[in-house]
C-alpha positions in Angstrom: -0.5 -34.8 54.3 -1.5 -36.0 57.8 -4.2 -35.4 60.3 -3.4 -35.5 64.0 -6.5 -36.9 65.5 -6.9 -37.6 69.2 -10.0 -38.6 71.2 -10.3 -37.0 74.6 -12.8 -39.1 76.5 -11.1 -39.1 79.9 -11.9 -36.5 82.5 -9.6 -34.5 84.8 -10.5 -32.0 87.5 -13.6 -30.2 86.3 -13.9 -27.8 89.2 -14.0 -24.6 87.0 -16.8 -25.8 84.7 -18.6 -28.5 86.6 -22.0 -26.7 86.7 -22.3 -26.3 82.9 -22.9 -29.9 81.8 -25.3 -32.7 82.4 -24.7 -34.6 85.7 -24.5 -38.1 84.4 -22.5 -39.7 81.6 -24.2 -42.4 79.6 -22.9 -44.7 76.8 -24.3 -42.6 74.0 -22.8 -41.7 70.6 -20.2 -39.0 71.1 -20.7 -35.4 69.9 -17.8 -34.6 67.6 -16.0 -31.3 68.0 -13.3 -30.2 65.5 -10.2 -28.3 66.4 -8.5 -27.1 63.2 -5.2 -25.4 64.2 -1.5 -25.2 63.2 0.4 -27.7 65.4 3.5 -27.5 63.2 5.1 -25.0 60.9 5.7 -21.3 61.5 2.3 -20.7 63.2 2.5 -23.5 65.8 3.6 -21.0 68.4 -0.1 -20.0 68.4 -1.7 -23.3 67.6 -0.3 -25.5 70.4 -1.6 -23.5 73.3 -5.0 -23.2 71.6 -5.3 -27.0 71.2 -4.2 -27.5 74.9 -7.0 -25.2 76.0 -9.5 -27.0 73.9 -8.2 -30.3 75.3 -8.8 -29.1 78.8 -12.2 -27.8 78.0 -13.3 -31.1 76.5 -11.9 -33.1 79.4 -13.7 -30.9 81.9 -16.9 -31.3 80.0 -16.6 -35.1 79.9 -15.6 -35.3 83.6 -18.8 -33.4 84.4 -21.0 -35.8 82.3 -20.7 -34.5 78.8 -23.4 -32.5 77.0 -27.0 -33.6 76.6 -26.1 -36.9 78.2 -23.5 -37.6 75.5 -19.7 -37.6 75.7 -17.6 -35.2 73.6 -15.0 -36.4 71.1 -12.3 -33.9 70.1 -10.9 -34.4 66.6 -7.7 -32.4 66.1 -6.5 -31.6 62.6 -3.0 -30.3 62.2 -3.0 -27.8 59.3 0.8 -27.5 59.4 0.7 -23.7 58.7 -0.6 -24.6 55.2 -3.7 -22.9 53.8 -4.6 -25.8 51.5 -4.9 -28.1 54.4 -7.4 -25.7 56.0 -9.7 -26.2 53.0 -9.2 -30.0 53.1 -9.8 -30.4 56.8 -12.7 -28.0 57.0 -14.5 -30.2 54.4 -13.5 -33.4 56.1 -14.8 -32.1 59.4 -18.1 -31.2 57.9 -18.7 -34.1 55.6 -16.8 -37.1 56.9 -16.5 -36.6 60.6 -19.9 -34.7 60.8 -18.8 -32.5 63.7 -21.3 -30.3 65.6 -19.0 -27.4 65.6 -15.5 -26.3 64.3 -13.2 -24.2 66.5 -10.3 -23.2 64.3 -8.2 -20.9 62.2 -5.4 -18.7 63.5 -4.5 -16.1 60.9 -7.3 -14.2 59.2 -6.2 -15.8 55.9 -6.9 -19.2 57.4 -10.3 -18.0 58.6 -11.3 -16.8 55.2 -10.4 -20.3 53.8 -12.5 -22.1 56.4 -15.5 -19.8 56.5 -17.0 -20.4 53.0 -16.5 -24.1 53.3 -18.4 -24.3 56.6 -21.0 -21.9 55.3 -21.6 -24.2 52.3 -21.9 -27.3 54.4 -23.8 -25.7 57.2 -21.4 -26.4 60.0 -21.2 -24.0 62.9 -17.9 -22.1 63.1 -16.1 -20.4 66.1 -13.1 -18.2 65.3 -11.4 -17.7 68.6 -8.5 -15.5 67.7 -7.9 -11.7 68.2 -8.2 -10.3 64.7 -8.8 -7.2 62.6 -12.6 -7.3 63.0 -15.5 -6.7 60.6 -16.6 -10.3 59.7 -20.4 -10.4 59.5 -21.6 -14.0 59.0 -24.5 -15.7 60.9 -22.7 -19.0 60.8 -19.6 -17.6 62.6 -19.0 -16.5 66.1 -15.9 -14.5 67.1 -14.5 -14.7 70.6 -11.3 -12.8 70.1 -10.8 -9.0 70.6 -10.9 -6.6 67.8 -9.2 -3.2 67.2 -12.3 -1.3 68.6 -11.5 -3.0 71.9 -7.7 -3.0 72.0 -6.1 -0.7 69.5 -8.6 2.0 70.5 -7.3 1.7 74.1 -3.6 1.1 73.5 -2.9 3.9 70.9 -3.8 6.9 73.2 -2.1 5.2 76.2 1.2 4.8 74.2 0.9 8.2 72.7 0.5 9.8 76.1 3.5 7.9 77.4 5.9 8.3 74.4 4.7 10.8 71.8 2.6 11.3 68.7 4.7 10.1 65.8 4.1 6.4 65.2 5.8 4.1 62.7 3.8 0.9 61.9 5.1 -2.5 60.8 2.7 -5.3 60.0 2.3 -8.8 58.5 1.4 -8.6 54.8 -2.0 -10.2 54.7 -5.5 -9.1 55.7 -4.9 -9.0 59.4 -1.8 -6.7 59.2 -3.2 -4.6 56.3 -6.5 -3.9 58.0 -5.2 -3.5 61.6 -2.6 -1.0 60.4 -5.4 1.2 59.1 -7.1 1.0 62.5 -3.9 2.1 64.1 -3.6 5.0 61.7 -7.2 5.9 62.4 -6.7 6.1 66.2 -3.4 7.8 65.9 -4.9 10.6 63.8 -7.9 10.9 66.0 -5.6 11.4 69.0 -3.6 14.2 67.2 -0.7 12.1 65.9 0.8 11.1 62.6 1.9 7.8 60.9 4.9 8.6 58.6 5.1 5.1 57.2 3.5 1.6 57.3 5.7 -1.3 56.2 4.3 -4.8 55.4 6.2 -8.1 55.5 5.3 -11.6 54.2 5.1 -14.2 57.0 8.4 -15.9 55.9 10.6 -12.7 56.1 13.4 -12.9 58.5 15.7 -10.0 57.4 14.6 -6.7 58.8 17.8 -4.7 58.4 16.6 -2.3 55.7 13.4 -1.6 57.7 15.3 -0.9 60.9 17.4 1.6 58.9 14.2 3.3 57.6 12.8 3.5 61.1 16.0 5.1 62.4 15.8 7.7 59.7 12.2 8.5 60.3 12.8 9.0 64.1 9.3 8.1 65.3 8.3 8.4 69.0 7.5 4.7 69.0 6.9 1.7 66.7 3.7 -0.2 66.4 4.1 -3.9 65.6 1.5 -6.0 64.0 3.9 -8.7 63.0 2.8 -12.4 63.1 4.5 -15.8 63.3 7.7 -17.5 64.2 9.8 -15.9 61.4 8.9 -12.4 62.5 10.5 -12.9 65.9 13.7 -12.1 64.1 12.6 -8.4 63.9 12.7 -8.0 67.7 16.1 -9.7 67.9 17.5 -7.5 65.1 15.9 -4.4 66.6 17.6 -5.0 70.0 20.9 -5.9 68.4 20.9 -2.6 66.5 20.6 -0.8 69.9 17.1 0.4 69.1 15.0 -1.0 71.9 16.2 1.5 74.5 15.9 4.5 72.1 12.6 3.9 70.4 9.9 2.0 72.4 7.3 -0.3 70.9 3.6 -1.2 71.3 1.8 -4.2 69.8 -1.5 -6.1 69.6 0.2 -9.3 68.4 3.3 -9.6 70.6 3.2 -12.3 73.3 0.2 -14.2 71.9 2.8 -16.7 70.7 4.8 -16.4 74.0 7.5 -14.4 72.1 8.3 -12.6 75.4 9.5 -16.0 76.8 11.4 -17.0 73.6 13.2 -13.7 73.6 15.5 -12.3 76.3 14.4 -9.4 78.5 17.0 -7.2 76.7 15.2 -7.9 73.5 11.6 -7.0 74.5 11.3 -5.5 78.0 9.1 -2.4 78.1 6.8 -3.3 75.2 3.2 -2.4 75.7 0.4 -4.8 74.7 -3.4 -5.0 75.1 -5.5 -8.2 75.3 -8.5 -9.8 77.0 -6.6 -12.3 79.0 -3.4 -12.5 81.1 -2.5 -15.5 83.2 -2.0 -13.4 86.3 -5.4 -11.8 86.4 -6.7 -11.9 89.9 -10.2 -13.4 90.1 -11.4 -16.7 91.6 -12.4 -18.3 88.2 -9.0 -17.6 86.7 -7.2 -18.9 89.8 -9.1 -22.2 89.5 -8.6 -22.4 85.8 -4.8 -21.8 86.0 -4.5 -24.4 88.7 -6.4 -27.0 86.5 -4.4 -26.0 83.4 -1.0 -26.4 85.1 -2.1 -29.6 86.7 -3.0 -31.0 83.3 -0.1 -29.7 81.3 2.7 -29.2 83.9 3.7 -26.6 86.3 6.5 -25.5 83.9 4.0 -24.6 81.2 5.4 -21.3 79.8 2.3 -19.1 79.8 -1.4 -19.4 79.0 -1.9 -17.2 76.0 -4.6 -14.9 74.8 -5.4 -17.2 72.0 -5.6 -20.2 74.3 -8.2 -18.4 76.5 -10.2 -17.3 73.4 -10.4 -21.0 72.4 -11.4 -22.1 76.0 -14.0 -19.4 76.1 -15.3 -20.3 72.6 -15.9 -23.8 73.7 -17.6 -22.7 76.9 -19.9 -20.3 75.0 -20.9 -23.1 72.5 -21.5 -25.6 75.3 -23.7 -23.1 77.2 -25.7 -22.5 74.0 -26.1 -26.3 73.4 -27.4 -26.6 76.9 -29.9 -23.7 76.4 -31.0 -25.1 73.1 -31.3 -28.7 74.3 -29.8 -29.7 71.0 -26.6 -29.6 68.8 -28.7 -28.6 65.8 -26.8 -25.7 64.1 -29.7 -23.3 63.8 -31.0 -24.0 67.3 -27.5 -23.3 68.8 -27.2 -20.1 66.7 -30.5 -18.9 68.0 -29.5 -19.7 71.6 -26.2 -17.8 71.1 -28.2 -14.9 69.7 -30.1 -14.5 73.0 -26.8 -13.0 74.4 -25.3 -16.1 76.0 -22.9 -15.1 78.8 -20.3 -16.9 80.8 -18.1 -16.1 83.8 -14.8 -16.9 82.3 -11.2 -16.8 83.6 -10.9 -13.4 81.8 -14.0 -12.1 83.3 -17.6 -11.9 82.0 -17.9 -12.8 78.3 -21.1 -12.2 76.5 -22.1 -12.8 72.9 -23.2 -9.5 71.2 -26.2 -10.8 69.1 -26.1 -8.3 66.2 -22.4 -8.9 65.4 -21.7 -12.4 66.8 -18.6 -10.9 68.5 -18.1 -10.7 72.3 -18.4 -8.0 75.0 -15.4 -8.6 77.3 -12.7 -7.0 79.5 -9.4 -5.8 78.1 -6.2 -4.9 79.8 -3.0 -3.0 78.9 0.2 -4.7 80.0 3.9 -4.3 79.9 6.5 -6.9 79.1 8.8 -7.2 82.1 11.4 -9.9 82.5 9.4 -12.6 80.7 6.3 -11.6 82.6 3.3 -9.6 81.5 2.5 -6.9 84.0 -1.1 -5.5 83.8 -1.1 -1.7 84.0 -4.7 -0.7 83.3 -8.1 -2.5 83.0 -11.1 -1.6 80.8 -14.3 -3.5 81.7 -16.8 -4.9 79.3 -15.7 -3.4 76.0 -18.2 -3.7 73.1 -17.2 -4.6 69.5 -18.5 -1.1 68.7 -17.1 -0.4 65.2 -18.4 -3.7 63.9 -21.8 -3.1 65.4 -22.0 0.2 63.3 -22.3 -1.8 60.1 -23.2 -5.4 61.0 -26.6 -6.4 62.4 -27.3 -10.1 61.9 -30.5 -9.8 63.8 -31.9 -7.4 61.2 -30.0 -8.8 58.3 -29.4 -12.5 58.9 -28.3 -13.2 55.4 -25.5 -10.6 55.5 -22.2 -12.4 54.7 -19.1 -10.2 54.2 -16.2 -8.5 56.0 -16.6 -4.8 56.5 -13.3 -3.0 56.2 -12.3 0.3 57.6 -12.0 3.2 55.2 -9.9 6.3 56.1 
């Protein structure tokens, strides 16, 4: 087992975030910030861009003077796509390295490994990944989009474009299982049907039998909630079977690992997706951010992903709360976040929703086109509505569970 640990105390261009932090750096003890992500193994397609975004955020903060007059020290833990390492490193971050906050977890399974550990040791946790929604935990803040913000928009858009019969394929763990039910809910509400939902473990690479089943079912389109490097095989096999041009596809996981760059245009062009962030969004904050990111990591960087932006925004929200609280004390920062902290981010305005600890943010539907993501429609300031119906951490601060959709 190994831990990849790097300290980022050097600053780079901090133009996009300069106003957030104290104006002078002093030789004080650093504030430790943990990044617990998969930098190797099958989930590294997601983890590497997330760590890059956190690296830039820390460097910008230090270049602008740190927080509370103290520099920030980023400690990276490579969980190697191994759930056991999530438990080990969450405990190490909390007890040995005494971090002020953990930003980490990619899959929902990894989140559910980290969450009880950090609850137990009273270490603040930011989960910065788009996910199935429903987690209600005062110690956790969620910056990623949920089905109430993306599936709710993409399902009717795709049904209007392609038809009402939808075949769902999904990763076989809590994300895929729960998200597939959200898809079914919105398909039915829009007058459609879901003839089948098929689940696949993360290590599956042979999708031949499933492709045959889909051909026999003759849906109007396929909804993919597949996850990880192994599942890229589905898109290759789908195209090789001649299916891409006959049955279209929508997804709320595709491209967050830059699959659209790994695959050829013939294997994925025309797919519809829906997220909070796309690199080509036109606004001054994003243009400055992209320029800084590419200067730091190279002009040939493939694409700044949704998960990278969620991580960057998660750090920014935490830093703004620390500034408001005047402290890194966990409860003081939580209380500051619960005032409805808001930032002007590269993706647009992002605001903490106090009752749910999720975010109000913009979402966009886009189409995969020749290794690019072409934005087709925008939806401003979407609330985490379905979570809010059952989770209210202001009224019930001790609530600690995940609410799951029931159809």
